[in-house]
matplotlib code that plots the C-alpha trace (Angstrom):
import matplotlib.pyplot as plt

x = [-0.2, 1.6, 2.0, -0.3, 1.3, 0.7, -2.0, -1.1, 1.2, -1.6, -3.7, -6.6, -5.6, -5.5, -8.7, -10.9, -9.7, -10.8, -13.7, -15.1, -13.6, -16.1, -13.3, -13.6, -12.2, -11.1, -9.0, -10.5, -12.9, -11.4, -11.4, -11.1, -9.5, -11.7, -10.1, -11.9, -13.5, -12.3, -14.5, -17.5, -16.9, -13.0, -11.2, -12.7, -13.3, -9.6, -10.8, -9.8, -6.2, -5.0, -2.9, -0.1, -3.5, -5.9, -7.8, -9.1, -6.9, -7.7, -8.2, -6.1, -4.1, -4.2, 0.3, -1.0, -3.7, -1.6, 1.3, -2.3, -2.5, 1.1, 1.3, -2.5, -0.6, 2.5, 0.7, 0.0, -3.3, -5.9, -6.7, -7.5, -6.7, -9.2, -8.6, -9.3, -7.2, -4.9, -4.2, -3.1, -0.5, 0.5, 1.2, 2.5, 5.0, 6.1, 6.9, 4.0, 3.1, 6.3, 6.7, 3.0, 0.1, -2.1, -3.9, -4.5, -7.9, -9.3, -12.4, -13.5, -16.8, -18.2, -21.9, -23.7, -25.5, -21.5, -20.9, -23.3, -20.4, -19.5, -20.1, -23.6, -23.5, -27.9, -26.8, -28.0, -31.2, -31.6, -32.0, -28.4, -26.9, -23.8, -20.7, -17.0, -14.3, -11.1, -9.3, -8.9, -5.8, -3.8, -4.8, -2.0, -4.1, -5.2, -8.9, -11.6, -14.7, -17.5, -21.0, -24.4, -28.2, -30.7, -34.2, -37.0, -37.4, -37.2, -35.7, -32.8, -32.2, -31.8, -29.0, -27.2, -26.6, -26.1, -23.2, -22.2, -21.7, -19.8, -17.8, -17.0, -16.0, -13.4, -12.5, -11.6, -10.2, -7.9, -7.4, -8.7, -11.1, -13.8, -15.9, -19.7, -21.2, -24.3, -25.9, -29.4, -31.6, -30.5, -33.8, -37.7, -38.2, -41.7, -40.0, -40.6, -37.5, -38.7, -38.5, -35.5, -33.4, -35.6, -35.7, -31.7, -31.4, -33.8, -32.4, -28.5, -29.6, -31.1, -28.6, -26.0, -28.0, -27.2, -22.9, -20.9, -18.4, -15.6, -17.8, -19.1, -17.4, -14.7, -16.9, -20.2, -20.1, -23.6, -25.1, -26.5, -30.1, -30.4, -29.5, -31.9, -31.6, -27.8, -28.2, -30.7, -28.1, -25.5, -27.0, -28.5, -25.5, -22.5, -20.2, -21.2, -18.8, -20.5, -19.6, -20.9, -19.8, -19.8, -22.3, -22.1, -19.5, -21.7, -19.6, -17.1, -20.1, -21.2, -18.3, -17.4, -21.3, -21.3, -17.7, -19.3, -22.9, -21.7, -19.5, -22.1, -24.6, -22.6, -21.0, -16.8, -15.7, -16.2, -15.0, -15.5, -14.9, -15.9, -15.8, -12.1, -10.8, -12.9, -11.0, -9.2, -6.4, -6.7, -4.4, -5.7, -9.5, -8.0, -6.6, -9.8, -12.0, -9.7, -10.2, -13.4, -13.8, -12.2, -14.7, -11.7, -13.6, -17.0, -18.1, -18.2, -14.6, -13.6, -14.7, -13.2, -10.3, -9.9, -10.6, -7.4, -5.3, -6.1, -5.3, -2.2, -1.4, -2.3, -4.9, -8.5, -12.0, -14.3, -17.0, -16.6, -16.9, -20.0, -21.4, -19.1, -20.4, -23.6, -25.4, -26.7, -27.7, -30.9, -30.3, -28.0, -30.1, -32.2, -29.1, -26.7, -24.7, -24.7, -21.8]
y = [-0.1, 3.4, 5.7, 7.9, 11.6, 12.9, 15.4, 16.6, 19.1, 20.5, 23.3, 21.6, 19.8, 22.8, 24.5, 21.3, 21.3, 24.1, 24.2, 21.2, 22.3, 25.7, 28.2, 29.0, 32.6, 34.3, 33.1, 29.8, 29.2, 27.1, 27.0, 24.5, 24.2, 21.3, 20.2, 16.8, 17.9, 15.6, 12.9, 14.6, 14.7, 14.6, 16.1, 19.7, 19.9, 21.0, 24.0, 27.0, 28.2, 31.3, 33.4, 36.3, 38.3, 36.5, 35.5, 32.1, 30.0, 26.5, 23.9, 23.2, 19.6, 17.1, 18.5, 22.2, 21.5, 19.7, 22.3, 24.5, 23.0, 22.9, 27.0, 27.1, 24.3, 26.3, 29.7, 28.2, 29.8, 26.9, 25.1, 21.7, 20.5, 18.4, 16.7, 12.7, 9.9, 10.1, 13.8, 13.2, 10.2, 12.5, 15.1, 13.2, 11.7, 15.0, 16.7, 19.0, 18.8, 18.2, 20.4, 22.0, 23.2, 22.1, 18.7, 16.9, 15.2, 12.6, 12.0, 8.5, 7.9, 9.6, 8.9, 9.3, 12.8, 14.2, 12.9, 15.1, 17.4, 14.2, 15.7, 14.2, 13.0, 12.5, 11.3, 14.3, 13.8, 10.2, 9.6, 9.6, 5.9, 5.3, 4.3, 4.2, 4.0, 4.8, 2.0, 3.5, 0.4, 2.6, 6.4, 8.8, 11.0, 11.1, 12.7, 11.8, 12.7, 10.9, 12.2, 11.3, 12.1, 11.7, 11.5, 11.1, 7.5, 4.9, 2.1, 4.4, 6.4, 2.7, 1.7, 4.9, 4.6, 1.0, 1.6, 4.9, 2.5, -0.2, 2.3, 3.7, 0.3, 0.0, 3.8, 3.3, -0.2, 2.1, 4.6, 7.3, 10.1, 11.4, 13.9, 13.9, 15.9, 15.7, 17.6, 18.4, 16.2, 16.3, 15.1, 16.6, 14.5, 16.3, 18.5, 22.4, 24.6, 26.5, 23.1, 22.1, 22.9, 21.3, 17.9, 17.7, 18.9, 15.9, 13.8, 14.7, 14.6, 11.3, 9.4, 11.0, 9.5, 6.4, 7.1, 6.9, 9.7, 7.1, 6.7, 10.5, 12.6, 15.0, 17.7, 18.0, 19.9, 20.7, 23.3, 26.5, 26.3, 29.8, 31.2, 29.7, 26.6, 26.6, 28.1, 25.5, 22.6, 24.5, 24.9, 21.9, 19.9, 22.0, 19.2, 18.4, 20.9, 22.3, 23.5, 24.5, 23.9, 26.2, 25.5, 27.4, 30.2, 32.8, 36.0, 37.2, 38.6, 35.9, 33.8, 36.2, 36.5, 33.1, 33.1, 35.8, 34.4, 30.8, 32.3, 34.3, 31.9, 28.9, 27.4, 26.9, 25.5, 26.8, 23.7, 25.6, 24.2, 26.1, 29.3, 29.2, 27.3, 29.4, 32.7, 34.9, 34.8, 31.8, 33.3, 36.4, 35.5, 32.9, 36.1, 37.7, 34.8, 34.5, 38.4, 37.6, 35.1, 36.7, 39.7, 41.7, 43.2, 42.9, 41.1, 44.1, 45.6, 41.9, 42.4, 46.3, 44.8, 41.7, 43.5, 45.7, 43.3, 42.1, 45.5, 45.5, 41.7, 43.2, 40.0, 41.3, 40.2, 38.1, 40.6, 44.7, 46.0, 46.9, 43.4, 41.3, 43.3, 42.0, 38.9, 36.2, 33.7, 33.9, 32.3, 34.7, 37.8, 37.4, 37.7, 39.7, 42.5, 46.0, 47.9]
z = [-0.2, -0.8, 2.1, 2.8, 3.4, 6.6, 7.9, 11.4, 9.5, 8.3, 8.5, 8.5, 11.6, 13.4, 12.4, 12.3, 16.0, 17.0, 15.6, 16.9, 20.5, 19.7, 19.6, 15.8, 15.4, 12.2, 10.0, 10.9, 7.6, 5.1, 1.8, -0.5, -4.0, -5.8, -9.0, -8.9, -12.3, -14.6, -12.6, -13.6, -17.6, -18.6, -21.1, -21.2, -17.4, -16.8, -17.6, -20.5, -20.7, -20.4, -22.7, -21.3, -21.7, -19.5, -22.7, -23.1, -25.5, -26.1, -23.3, -20.7, -21.4, -17.9, -17.3, -18.0, -14.7, -12.9, -12.9, -12.3, -9.0, -7.5, -8.0, -5.9, -3.2, -3.5, -2.4, 0.8, 0.9, 0.2, 3.1, 1.3, -2.6, -3.7, -7.0, -7.9, -6.9, -10.3, -10.0, -6.2, -6.7, -9.6, -7.2, -4.5, -6.5, -7.9, -4.3, -4.0, -0.8, 0.8, 3.9, 2.7, 5.0, 2.6, 3.1, -0.1, -0.4, -3.5, -4.5, -3.7, -5.6, -8.1, -8.4, -12.2, -10.8, -11.2, -14.9, -16.2, -18.7, -21.0, -24.2, -25.6, -22.1, -20.7, -17.6, -15.0, -16.6, -14.8, -11.0, -8.9, -8.6, -6.3, -8.4, -6.5, -9.3, -6.6, -4.7, -1.5, -0.9, -3.2, -1.9, -1.3, 1.1, 4.0, 3.2, 0.5, -0.3, -0.6, -2.2, -2.0, -3.6, -1.7, -4.1, -2.0, -3.3, -0.6, -2.4, -4.1, -0.8, 0.7, -1.9, -1.6, 2.1, 1.9, -0.4, 1.9, 4.6, 3.1, 2.1, 6.0, 6.6, 3.7, 4.5, 8.6, 7.6, 5.3, 8.0, 6.1, 7.0, 4.9, 4.4, 3.5, 0.5, -0.2, -4.1, -4.3, -6.2, -9.9, -10.8, -10.0, -6.5, -6.0, -3.8, -4.0, -4.2, -0.9, 1.1, -0.8, 2.2, 4.8, 2.9, 2.7, 6.3, 7.4, 5.2, 6.1, 10.4, 9.8, 8.2, 10.6, 13.6, 13.1, 12.5, 16.2, 16.5, 14.7, 11.4, 11.2, 8.5, 9.6, 7.3, 5.2, 2.0, 0.7, -1.3, -0.7, 0.3, 1.9, 5.0, 7.1, 5.7, 6.2, 10.1, 10.5, 10.1, 11.7, 14.9, 15.3, 16.0, 16.2, 16.4, 12.7, 10.4, 7.2, 4.3, 1.0, -2.2, -5.0, -7.4, -11.2, -12.0, -11.8, -11.6, -9.0, -7.0, -6.8, -5.7, -2.5, -1.9, -1.4, 0.8, 3.0, 3.6, 4.3, 7.1, 7.9, 8.8, 10.4, 7.6, 8.0, 5.1, 0.9, -1.3, -4.6, -8.2, -11.2, -9.4, -9.2, -12.0, -14.7, -12.9, -14.8, -11.9, -9.5, -6.7, -7.1, -6.5, -3.8, -2.1, -2.1, -1.0, 1.9, 3.0, 2.4, 4.7, 7.8, 7.2, 6.2, 2.7, 1.8, -1.7, -3.6, -2.3, -2.9, -6.6, -7.1, -5.4, -7.7, -10.6, -9.7, -9.4, -13.0, -14.0, -12.7, -14.1, -17.7, -17.5, -19.4, -17.1, -18.4, -17.6, -16.9, -13.5, -13.4, -15.0, -11.9, -9.5, -9.9, -8.1, -11.0, -8.3, -7.1, -3.8, -3.1, -3.5, 0.0, 2.3, 0.2, 2.0, 1.2, -0.8]

ax = plt.figure().add_subplot(projection="3d")
ax.plot(x, y, z, "-o")
ax.set_aspect("equal")
plt.show()
């Protein structure tokens, strides 16, 4: 079995311990870069290559994608770098995590609702079913992600929970920690959009009720269903650390607004894929995410600061400043901060 990279040296280990002990403080909000998109759709998921002016120019190759991840690890601002098991292996073998405080993590399963970026594919049009490709015996990281989708269907949900139980036993045997990603349903399940947060919260709480401390995930990664739903889940059981996933790309105001609202309403992590991967300059975006998470800038101030950084770097923004200051995701409007 390959040696797992150590977890004790990471910022994640320190932060999660303080959060669980009730000692959350400024700076403890965690940012994860979710670079596992190759498991959702293949070649195009590495994102568009950027030329010297910041304009999109062709698609990144896998080596370019890995180099990008190495750069973000070296920047040392993200707390977790999530990637596919194969890419974590490549990064580990190149020494990218040697002496780093960034926690490496790999996606341990890829249920069919994440297969939605396959060209010509229709997987998202059908109810999610469990699938796991990664073999934990060959893992090169001490932390992994497992995802589940509740569909309001007893047969499908029971099968998904049984698959999760089998995974947990294997992870414990391999000495690997996990965090649990809970997606909103990918098909119509007969639950009104206004009730989706409550449905997901209840499904999570029911599933966690059967798990002892040794079996529980390190934290949750969930869709942001608004401030009320996040606050309800985060306050119901303070021992359960909650993080939000990034969803679509949107504007940069969406990115910073989601970080701000997650932190304000009890979230303790932001795990963003496309919002980071599609950025004109990923290191600059992450710096401003960190600033917003620490409440040192409002989302609007962060957008303006990010555009100023792009100008200094000679990079052309994908959107003009006024357009980028707009909130495009409906769920963010209700609790948006002024400025």
